[in-house]
C-alpha positions as CSV (number, residue, x, y, z in Angstrom):
1,X,14.4,-8.3,-92.1
2,X,11.9,-11.1,-91.8
3,X,12.9,-14.2,-90.1
4,X,12.7,-17.5,-92.2
5,X,11.1,-20.6,-90.9
6,X,13.6,-23.2,-91.1
7,X,12.1,-26.8,-91.2
8,X,13.0,-30.4,-91.6
9,X,10.9,-33.0,-93.4
10,X,11.2,-36.7,-92.1
11,X,9.9,-39.4,-94.4
12,X,9.9,-38.9,-98.0
13,X,7.2,-41.2,-99.1
14,X,4.5,-39.9,-101.0
15,X,3.2,-37.4,-98.5
16,X,6.6,-36.4,-97.5
17,X,7.7,-35.5,-100.8
18,X,4.6,-33.4,-101.5
19,X,5.3,-31.6,-98.4
20,X,8.8,-31.2,-99.3
21,X,7.6,-30.0,-103.0
22,X,5.0,-27.6,-101.6
23,X,7.0,-26.0,-98.9
24,X,9.5,-24.8,-101.0
25,X,6.9,-22.3,-102.4
26,X,5.9,-20.9,-99.2
27,X,7.5,-17.3,-98.6
28,X,9.5,-17.0,-95.6
29,X,10.1,-21.0,-95.2
30,X,13.0,-22.9,-96.1
31,X,13.8,-26.7,-95.9
32,X,17.0,-27.2,-93.9
33,X,16.9,-31.0,-93.5
34,X,15.3,-34.2,-94.8
35,X,15.4,-37.7,-93.7
36,X,14.4,-40.9,-95.2
37,X,16.0,-44.5,-95.1
38,X,15.7,-44.6,-98.9
39,X,18.9,-43.4,-100.9
40,X,16.8,-42.9,-103.9
41,X,14.2,-40.5,-101.9
42,X,17.1,-38.6,-100.4
43,X,18.6,-38.2,-103.9
44,X,15.1,-36.8,-105.1
45,X,15.3,-34.5,-102.2
46,X,18.8,-33.4,-103.2
47,X,17.5,-32.5,-106.7
48,X,14.6,-30.5,-105.2
49,X,17.4,-28.4,-103.2
50,X,17.5,-30.1,-99.8
51,X,21.1,-29.9,-98.5
52,X,21.4,-31.8,-95.3
53,X,20.2,-35.5,-95.7
54,X,19.8,-37.8,-93.1
55,X,19.2,-41.5,-93.2
56,X,17.8,-41.9,-89.8
57,X,15.2,-39.2,-88.7
58,X,16.6,-39.1,-85.2
59,X,19.7,-37.4,-86.8
60,X,17.7,-34.4,-87.8
61,X,17.2,-33.5,-84.3
62,X,20.7,-32.3,-84.2
63,X,20.3,-30.0,-87.0
64,X,20.2,-27.2,-84.5
65,X,19.0,-24.5,-86.8
66,X,15.5,-25.9,-87.4
67,X,12.4,-24.1,-86.2
68,X,9.8,-27.0,-87.0
69,X,9.6,-30.3,-88.6
70,X,7.1,-31.9,-90.7
71,X,6.8,-35.6,-89.7
72,X,5.4,-38.0,-92.6
73,X,7.0,-41.2,-91.3
74,X,5.1,-44.4,-91.2
75,X,2.3,-44.4,-88.6
76,X,4.3,-46.4,-86.0
77,X,6.8,-43.8,-85.9
78,X,4.7,-40.9,-85.2
79,X,4.8,-41.1,-81.6
80,X,8.5,-41.5,-81.0
81,X,9.2,-38.8,-83.5
82,X,6.7,-36.2,-82.2
83,X,7.6,-36.6,-78.5
84,X,11.5,-36.3,-79.5
85,X,11.0,-33.0,-81.4
86,X,8.7,-31.6,-78.9
87,X,11.0,-32.5,-76.0
88,X,13.7,-30.6,-78.2
89,X,11.4,-27.5,-78.5
90,X,10.7,-27.8,-82.4
91,X,7.1,-27.1,-83.4
92,X,5.5,-30.2,-85.1
93,X,3.3,-30.9,-88.1
94,X,2.3,-34.5,-88.0
95,X,0.9,-36.2,-91.4
96,X,-2.4,-38.1,-90.1
97,X,-3.0,-40.2,-88.4
98,X,-1.5,-38.5,-85.2
99,X,-1.0,-41.6,-83.7
100,X,-2.3,-45.3,-83.9
101,X,-4.1,-45.2,-80.4
102,X,-5.9,-42.6,-78.2
103,X,-3.0,-43.2,-75.9
104,X,-0.1,-42.6,-78.5
105,X,-2.1,-39.2,-79.4
106,X,-2.4,-38.0,-75.9
107,X,1.1,-38.7,-75.2
108,X,2.0,-36.5,-78.3
109,X,-0.5,-33.8,-77.4
110,X,1.0,-33.6,-73.7
111,X,4.6,-33.6,-74.9
112,X,3.9,-30.5,-77.0
113,X,1.9,-28.7,-74.3
114,X,4.6,-29.6,-71.6
115,X,7.4,-28.2,-73.9
116,X,5.5,-25.1,-75.3
117,X,5.6,-26.3,-79.1
118,X,3.0,-25.8,-81.6
119,X,1.4,-29.0,-83.0
120,X,-0.8,-29.4,-86.0
121,X,-2.0,-32.6,-87.6
């Protein structure tokens, strides 16, 4: 029996929705949680099969069955979200840009390294 990789998608704008749509076709991967402030975008995600819907991206952290998270939030939230999930032990994919400044990027990379999580961007 193979292990399914359980992911969350936070930020359901154009890129977040694209990631949500695409990841549904990757063998061995399931979308377990999504977050966005827009009820309209959450409804779209629900119609695509997303079951656990959150209006605050921080609430996804409590969805303990996740292995990884795809961050497609507005750029000013990348650092906060990536560090939060790194500290929770979840692997992270951050939609570009990784951060707004070199300092933000360094903090995200350090958090991933310190917590032994994989980071892609």
